[in-house]
N, C-alpha and C positions, 0 to 999 in steps of 0.2 A: 578874386572871383568869389571865394567863400564868404569874405566879409560883406560883399554886396548882397549876396543871398541872405545872410543873417540880417542885414539892415532891412531888407524887404520883409522878412518874416517878423521881426520885432515891430516894424512900422505897421504891418497888417494887424498884429495882435494888440497894438496900442489902442484900438477902438473897441469899446464895449459891445457894440452890435456885432462886430466881426468875431469877438471872443464868444458871444452867445451862439453864433453860427458854428464855430469850431467845436464848441462844447456839444452841440446837438449832433454834429457829425462823428463825435467820438463813440456814439451809440450805434452808428451804422449809416449807410447812404440815406440821403433825403432829397426830396424834390425841392425846387425853388419855393414852391408854395408852402411846403412844410417848414422850410427855414424862415420864411417870412411871417408865419403865423404869430410867434410871440413878440414880434417887433412892431413898434408903432411908427411905421414909415411906409412910403409908397413902394410899389413893386419896382419902379425904375431905380429908386434909392437902394433897394436890396440888391438889385443886379449890379449896381456900381460897387457895392461892398464885396460881392462875390468876385467881381473882376479883380479887385485888389488881392483877395485871397488866392485867386488862381495865378496872378502874376508873381506872387510871393512863393508859389510852389506848395502852399499848404493844402490847397483844394484842387481837385480835378473834376471836371463835369463832362457829361455826354448827353446829347440830345437824341431822343428816340421819339419820332413823331413830334408831338407838341409838348412833350414832357422833358425837362432838363433835370437830370439827376446828378447830385454832387456827392463826392467821396473825399474823405480826408486822406492826405498823403503823409503817412507817418514819418517818412524819411526827413522831411523838412522840420518836423517837430523834434526829431531825434538830434539833428544838427544843432538846433537851438539849445536843447537840453544838455548836450555834450559841452557846448561852450560855457554854459553856467556851471556845470559840474567841474570843468577844468579850473575855473576861477575859484570855486568853493574849495577844491583840493589845495590850491595854493594858500588860501587864507587859513585853512585848518592847519596846514604845516607850519605857517608862521606863528599861529597862536599856540601850537604845541611847543615850539621852540621858546616862545616867550614864557610859557608856564614853566618849562625846565629851567630857564634862566632865573626866574623869580624864586623857584624852589631852592636852587643852588645857592642863591644869595640871600636867602631869608635870614639866616643867622648873622650875616655881616652887618645888617642894619640895626641890630639891637645894641 
């Protein structure tokens, strides 16, 4: 289940327009109109991108009257960040071990 969620998050973030929307939402809630302003696409295209972000769990929206307001869901980003951090920690550990090995065997190669 977690892998499927991560797949959706990374797929959603793979698109530059969606990353622009997520970046805007890091500064606080925004209306669909505000999210669409910097993008050179139609409103239906913006709504399709928002749907992908919502399905990934990155964004939540609510409609009050005729205005739809979107908010970032930090938990989805935190899961993706944790996955990367776990991989990074493994590589740092391996590189530290390699450095130790090379330092220990430095004199043997002379």
